Phi, psi and omega in degrees: 000134182270137175229139171243125184238122180261158173206164173108354178288174178160194179259130180218151179281155176306137183091350181277185183229153172216152175236118177266143178233150178213133179234133178259138180221165181120196183276078185253127178270319186198145176241130177269270183264141170233159178174197186225136168243165174218155178221117176269158180304129178078005181238162177283156175293137182228150177291134172261306181198149177223157180214134180273175182294337179264007173095003176290137185239158177216137182230148169292145180303327184292343182242356180302134181086348180245337183238148177227125177260142177217171189210146174239099184296327181294331182258001185053045186236151176225147184229152175226111175270121182243122180241166178048049185294144180242160179302328180287355173277353179298125183182171167270128182257128183245131173275145174221159176214135173258110191222168179250125171227194186294343178273353184108193179281141178191165179262135180233148185234149171278178184277347179098147176226134185279130171242122179237123179249112185201146176267000000 
């Protein structure tokens, strides 16, 4: 069974920084894309950033220049460094991975970690 476990969320003041971490475990053969989505109250879930196994990255326009996604393939882990945080970054952040296991290719999600930006 595949599990994605996030950590690193919390309360931070505007202009502050947070680093989110996510680790995938279980019977995983290969991981293609990993990344982060977020969902604010009353809004749809949206992509924040993604990274492929060869290191290609994609960012939402709203976080470009403020966030950096990175990955440790040996650890099946993905990270999101968030700087210059704004109140509008407040949301539940979900890690995801598109991976291959004995069931085939599929998308898996973490349980989410709350990020609150407030003074």
